[in-house]
N, C-alpha and C positions, 0 to 999 in steps of 0.2 A: 659471389652473391647467391644467397639462398633462393631456391625456386619458390615462386609464389603460385599456390594452387587456387583454383576456382572453387569457392564454397558452394555446396549444394543447397538449393532453395526449395522449400515446399510452400504452397499457398492455398488459401481458400478465401471466399468472399461472401459478403452480404451486400444488400443494395446500397448501403452507406459506408462500407468499410472493407479493408483487406486484413487478413491475418497471415503474416509472413514468418516463416521459420527458417533460420539458417541452421541446418542440421549438423552441428559440430559440438562434440563434448568438451567440457573443461576449457572453455575459451579464455585465454589470457590476453591482456593488453588490447581489449576490444575497443575499436573505434567505429562509431556509427554516425554517418553524415546523411541525413535525409533532407532533401529539398523537394519542392513541389513537383518536380518532374523526374528526379533521379534518386538513387540510393547507392551509397558507397559504404563499404564495410571492410575493415582490416582486423585481423586477429591471429593469435597462435593457438593451435590445437594439437596436442600430442607432438610437440616440438616442430610442427610444420607451419609455414606461413600460408594464410588464406586471405582471399579478398573477394569482394563483390562490387561490380560497377555496372549498374543497369539503369535503363530509362523506362519509366512506366508507360503503359498503354495510353493512359490519360493522366492529367494532373491530379495530385493528391493534396491534402491539407496537412502540411508538415507541422504546423503550429498545434494541431489538436491530436497529434499522434504520440505514442509511447513505445518504449522498448524495455526489455529486461534480459539480463544475461543469466541463464539458468545452468545447472550442472551439466545438462545434456544438450543444450541448444541455446540459441539467441532468438527470442520471439519478439515480434513487433505487431502492434495493432495500429494500422495506418488508415486514417479517415480519407474517404474520397472527397475531392474538391467540390464537385457538383452533386450535392445531396438531393437536389430536386429532380435529377435525372431518373433516379429510382430504377435502374436497370443493371444487370450483371455485365461485366466486361467479358469479351470472348477469350481474352488471355491477359496475363499479367504484364508482359513486356511489349514495348513498341516493336522490337526486333523479333519477328516470328521465328527465324532460324535459331537465334540465341535461346529462345524459350525452350525449344525442343531439346537442346543440349544441356541446359542448366537448371530448368524449372520443372518440378513435378507437382501434381495435385496432392493436397493434404486431405486424404480421404477420411481421416478421423474428424475433420471439421467441415467437410463438404456437404452442402445441401443444394438441391436443384432450385432454380429460380422460382419455380411454381410452388415449391414446398417450404419456402422461407417463412418461418413463424416468429423467430426471435433472433437477436444478435448473438455475437460470439460470447462464450464463457471467457472472460478476461481475467480470471483469478490469478493466472500465471503472471500477469503484468503488475500485480500488487507489489508496491515497493520499487517499481521500475522508474526509469527516467522519462520526464516529459521532454520530447524532442524540441518543443517550442521554447523551452526555457532552460537550456543547458547551462549549468553553472548557477542556476537560480535556486538551488536547494531541492530537496525531495518534494514531490507533489503532496499536497495536503497539509503542509506546515504553515497554515495560515495563522501565524502567531502562536500563542500558547494553547489555543483552544483545540486545534486539530491534531490528530495523530496520523503520520504518514501511512498510507496503505501498505500492508504487509509487514510492518514493524511490530515485533512482539513486545510484551510488557517488560521482559527482562532487558532487552536492548534499550527500551525507552528509559528504564530506571538508570542504567549505566550512563546513558547520554545526558540525563538531567543533572548529573552531578556537576558538570561544567557549564550548565546553562543558568547562570545566576539571575538572569533577567526574567525568567519565566515565573509566572504567578502560581506555580504549583499545579497539582492535578485539579481538573474541573470538579467543583462541588466541595473541595476541601478548603473551606474558608480560612482555616487556621494555618495553612501552609506558608502564608506570607510571601513577600516578594523574593525571598531567597530561593524559592523552589524546593524540591525534594532534596534531602541530604544525599550527598554522593555515596554510592556504594550500598544503599539500602536495597535489599532484594524484595521480591514480591511477598515471600513468606513473612518477612519481618514487618512489611507494611500492613499485611492483613492482620497480623497479630496485634500490632499497635492500634489499628482501627477497631479490632474487636475489644481491646481494652478501653478505648475511648467510648465505644458503645456501651460496654458494661459499666463504665464510670457514670455515664449519664443515667443508667438505670438505678445505680446506687444512690446517686444524688436525689433522684426522684423519690426513692424510698426514704432517705433521710429527711427530706423536706416534709414528709407526712408524719414523722415521729413526734414532734412537739405536741401535736394534737392528742396523740395517744398518751403522752406523758401527762398532759393536763387532765385527761380523763382519769388516769390512775391516781393522780393527786387528789382529785375530787372524791374518789372512792375511799381514800385514807382519812378524810376529815371526820371528826366525831359528829354524831348526829346531835342536833339542837334539842334540848329538853323542852317539852311543852309545859307551859304553866297551867 
């Protein structure tokens, strides 16, 4: 049986939340199980097995928390359960001895309690999983209207080929119920939209031409002779 190593943890906090980093690169087969009082993680990094099994100092709100597997780490934004308490925890784990061996302060995100002015930069969580709705789809997919955080346009275009029920891109009234054609890339889309815009301008110009024709016809009529 392969040896299971304890994954290193870094953390920082704000009055309402925690930012936890499992500092392992290229994690494969990641499994994250966050409950209101515990966090369990399993994954492979550089052909080695790693795990985390910790109990928090105080309860957290697992429903409102998110995580994301990045190339160099696994990051989590964990909301504190009692947001009204509005005070910093003295440590991350309930077990003080375990904290000394396994947990380090994330100095890049650390702020002193008296100096807290804003929350964490959670841009690294864009496109991550909502721990409260595992299996319920990517966050932000509220029907056809929303785009998941962190998903780029190219990925969206590729995915929309198989999503026949979507009503197309917002604002494109002519897309119809079939959604965007599969395989269309952004460059082709913009080119097509440019042609649609140019066509509208041409139509506008053509609409005004009959008036100019009428004027030219009037100019060609012979003048009436006066008696």
